[in-house]
DOPAMAR-767952 format. One record per residue (C-alpha): residue number from 1; x, y, z; residue in one letter. Coordinates in pm, 1 decimal. Example, Ala and Ser with C-alpha at 12.3 -4.5 7.8 and 13.67 -1.06 7.14 Angstrom:
REM residues 2
[drenza 1 [1230.0 -450.0 780.0] 'A'] [drenza 2 [1367.0 -106.0 714.0] 'S'] 
This chain:
REM residues 86
[drenza 1 [10433.0 -15271.8 -2835.9] 'X'] [drenza 2 [10354.1 -15014.3 -2562.3] 'X'] [drenza 3 [10223.8 -15089.8 -2217.2] 'X'] [drenza 4 [10046.4 -14845.5 -2005.2] 'X'] [drenza 5 [10062.6 -14474.1 -2059.1] 'X'] [drenza 6 [10424.1 -14391.5 -2128.1] 'X'] [drenza 7 [10643.2 -14701.2 -2173.9] 'X'] [drenza 8 [10825.9 -14671.4 -2497.6] 'X'] [drenza 9 [10922.4 -14972.9 -2715.4] 'X'] [drenza 10 [11295.1 -15072.3 -2734.2] 'X'] [drenza 11 [11299.3 -15179.2 -3095.5] 'X'] [drenza 12 [11419.0 -14875.1 -3306.3] 'X'] [drenza 13 [11148.8 -14937.0 -3575.9] 'X'] [drenza 14 [10866.9 -14966.8 -3326.1] 'X'] [drenza 15 [11008.6 -14667.1 -3133.4] 'X'] [drenza 16 [10998.8 -14456.5 -3457.0] 'X'] [drenza 17 [10640.4 -14554.1 -3525.7] 'X'] [drenza 18 [10544.9 -14468.2 -3163.9] 'X'] [drenza 19 [10715.5 -14124.2 -3188.5] 'X'] [drenza 20 [10525.2 -14052.1 -3515.1] 'X'] [drenza 21 [10194.8 -14171.6 -3358.1] 'X'] [drenza 22 [10246.5 -13950.6 -3051.3] 'X'] [drenza 23 [10346.2 -13639.7 -3252.3] 'X'] [drenza 24 [10058.8 -13674.4 -3494.8] 'X'] [drenza 25 [9786.5 -13773.5 -3250.5] 'X'] [drenza 26 [9474.3 -13547.8 -3260.1] 'X'] [drenza 27 [9401.0 -13331.3 -2958.1] 'X'] [drenza 28 [9099.9 -13481.8 -2784.1] 'X'] [drenza 29 [9054.2 -13208.6 -2528.4] 'X'] [drenza 30 [8827.1 -13017.5 -2763.2] 'X'] [drenza 31 [8464.8 -13143.4 -2775.7] 'X'] [drenza 32 [8328.7 -13237.4 -3121.1] 'X'] [drenza 33 [8149.2 -12954.2 -3283.9] 'X'] [drenza 34 [8320.4 -12693.5 -3066.2] 'X'] [drenza 35 [8529.5 -12435.2 -3251.8] 'X'] [drenza 36 [8828.4 -12252.8 -3122.4] 'X'] [drenza 37 [8773.0 -11878.2 -3076.5] 'X'] [drenza 38 [9027.0 -11714.5 -3300.9] 'X'] [drenza 39 [9022.1 -11330.4 -3323.5] 'X'] [drenza 40 [8976.0 -11211.3 -3676.4] 'X'] [drenza 41 [9138.8 -10886.2 -3602.3] 'X'] [drenza 42 [9504.8 -10832.8 -3500.8] 'X'] [drenza 43 [9412.8 -10548.6 -3262.1] 'X'] [drenza 44 [9154.5 -10773.1 -3090.8] 'X'] [drenza 45 [9423.5 -11042.0 -3050.2] 'X'] [drenza 46 [9684.7 -10798.7 -2907.0] 'X'] [drenza 47 [9416.2 -10648.3 -2676.6] 'X'] [drenza 48 [9339.7 -10999.4 -2538.9] 'X'] [drenza 49 [9709.4 -11066.8 -2484.5] 'X'] [drenza 50 [9749.4 -10737.3 -2304.6] 'X'] [drenza 51 [9465.7 -10819.4 -2065.6] 'X'] [drenza 52 [9618.0 -11153.9 -1990.0] 'X'] [drenza 53 [9956.9 -10997.4 -1907.3] 'X'] [drenza 54 [9799.1 -10720.9 -1706.6] 'X'] [drenza 55 [9634.2 -10961.0 -1467.7] 'X'] [drenza 56 [9965.8 -11132.1 -1387.3] 'X'] [drenza 57 [10172.6 -10809.7 -1400.3] 'X'] [drenza 58 [9965.4 -10612.9 -1147.6] 'X'] [drenza 59 [9991.5 -10893.6 -884.3] 'X'] [drenza 60 [10361.8 -10927.8 -936.0] 'X'] [drenza 61 [10405.4 -10549.7 -921.4] 'X'] [drenza 62 [10234.9 -10526.7 -582.9] 'X'] [drenza 63 [10465.5 -10796.7 -440.9] 'X'] [drenza 64 [10780.0 -10607.7 -541.4] 'X'] [drenza 65 [10661.3 -10256.9 -431.6] 'X'] [drenza 66 [10748.4 -10117.7 -87.8] 'X'] [drenza 67 [10478.2 -9999.4 144.8] 'X'] [drenza 68 [10566.4 -9635.6 88.8] 'X'] [drenza 69 [10554.2 -9673.8 -290.8] 'X'] [drenza 70 [10212.8 -9849.0 -267.7] 'X'] [drenza 71 [10090.3 -9558.7 -49.9] 'X'] [drenza 72 [10204.5 -9301.7 -301.4] 'X'] [drenza 73 [10037.2 -9489.7 -596.8] 'X'] [drenza 74 [9713.9 -9527.7 -395.4] 'X'] [drenza 75 [9710.7 -9159.0 -306.1] 'X'] [drenza 76 [9765.3 -9061.1 -669.9] 'X'] [drenza 77 [9487.4 -9300.0 -780.6] 'X'] [drenza 78 [9242.4 -9162.7 -518.9] 'X'] [drenza 79 [9322.4 -8798.5 -621.3] 'X'] [drenza 80 [9256.9 -8890.7 -985.8] 'X'] [drenza 81 [8933.4 -9075.0 -898.6] 'X'] [drenza 82 [8787.1 -8817.8 -653.8] 'X'] [drenza 83 [8941.0 -8501.9 -784.1] 'X'] [drenza 84 [8742.6 -8495.1 -1108.2] 'X'] [drenza 85 [8491.0 -8210.8 -1147.5] 'X'] [drenza 86 [8145.0 -8299.6 -1265.2] 'X'] 
């Protein structure tokens, strides 16, 4: 029926069975006994998504900023960091 990793059968009936088998195959990347970490709380989920986007967004933002704009942002951050009174 199929040979190798991705060769599809030519017969329409065998092709249909192959498509169903491929689409309903179980994901074997997860180890047996290992559970998927699903946040029970919507706010925890949204917080995790925000952290993921923040990592990519910050790097992309630095690429698009001019040197003068980066300098202004850095000066503002330094003033906020070191200007606090104890």
